[in-house]
C-alpha positions in Angstrom: 0.0 0.0 0.0 1.5 3.3 -1.0 1.0 6.5 0.9 -0.3 9.5 -0.9 0.8 13.0 -0.1 -2.1 15.2 1.0 -3.2 17.5 -1.7 -4.5 21.0 -1.1 -6.8 22.8 -3.3 -5.3 25.9 -5.0 -5.5 29.0 -2.8 -5.7 27.1 0.5 -2.0 27.2 1.2 -1.1 29.4 4.2 2.1 30.9 2.9 2.0 33.8 5.4 3.3 32.2 8.6 6.5 30.6 7.2 7.2 33.7 5.1 6.6 35.9 8.2 9.2 33.9 10.2 11.6 34.1 7.3 11.0 37.9 7.1 11.8 38.2 10.8 15.0 36.1 10.4 16.2 38.4 7.6 15.6 41.4 9.9 17.5 39.8 12.7 20.4 39.0 10.3 20.4 42.7 9.1 20.5 43.9 12.7 23.3 41.5 13.5 25.4 42.9 10.6 24.6 46.4 11.6 25.5 45.7 15.3 28.8 44.2 14.4 29.5 47.1 12.0 28.6 49.6 14.8 30.9 47.8 17.3 33.8 47.8 14.8 33.2 51.4 14.0 33.2 52.3 17.7 36.4 50.4 18.2 37.9 52.3 15.2 37.6 55.5 17.2 39.8 54.3 20.1 42.0 51.5 18.5 42.8 52.8 15.0 41.1 53.8 11.9 41.6 50.5 10.1 38.6 49.0 11.9 36.4 51.6 10.2 36.5 49.7 6.9 35.0 46.4 8.1 32.7 48.5 10.4 31.4 50.5 7.5 31.0 47.2 5.5 28.9 45.7 8.3 26.7 48.8 8.6 26.2 49.0 4.8 25.3 45.3 4.5 23.0 45.6 7.4 21.2 48.6 5.9 20.9 46.8 2.5 19.5 43.6 4.1 17.0 45.5 6.1 15.8 47.4 3.1 15.5 44.1 1.1 13.7 42.1 3.8 10.3 43.4 2.8 10.9 42.7 -0.9 12.1 39.2 0.0 9.0 38.6 2.1 6.6 39.5 -0.8 8.7 37.4 -3.2 8.5 34.4 -0.8 4.8 34.7 -0.4 4.3 34.9 -4.2 6.6 32.0 -4.8 4.9 29.8 -2.3 1.5 30.5 -3.8 2.7 29.8 -7.3 4.6 26.6 -6.2 7.8 27.7 -7.9 11.3 27.4 -6.5 12.7 30.3 -4.6 15.8 32.0 -5.9 18.7 31.3 -3.5 21.2 34.0 -4.7 20.4 36.4 -1.8 21.2 33.6 0.7 24.5 33.0 -1.0 25.3 36.7 -1.1 24.6 37.1 2.6 26.8 34.1 3.4 29.6 35.6 1.3 29.2 39.0 3.0 29.3 37.4 6.5 32.5 35.5 5.5 34.0 38.7 4.1 33.1 40.7 7.1 34.6 38.1 9.5 37.8 37.8 7.5 38.2 41.5 7.1 37.6 42.1 10.8 39.9 39.4 11.9 42.7 40.5 9.5 42.3 44.1 10.7 42.3 43.2 14.4 45.4 41.0 13.9 47.2 43.7 11.9 46.6 46.4 14.6 47.6 44.2 17.5 
């Protein structure tokens, strides 16, 4: 006996809740980038101007992510309703930006120590 997956009539899918959690996660990620950028910028004032570069990068990425979170939310809802695959480029870009910020911050901290 084979099990069938439950089918939902078109329009019944509740795409709002998962998309809402994803939207909140993008906002938290943006705030984390901005927080790290602000801490590095603050440290640049007392420990050397070299920390201002990764600090500015963190603030910039945080602002960009925060501004794109609402657009990503609407795209996620529309994609879930149309049953298409979601574009993963933004996730890859954020991962690359996080890696770049971590490496730049670490390199700058080691160079100034």
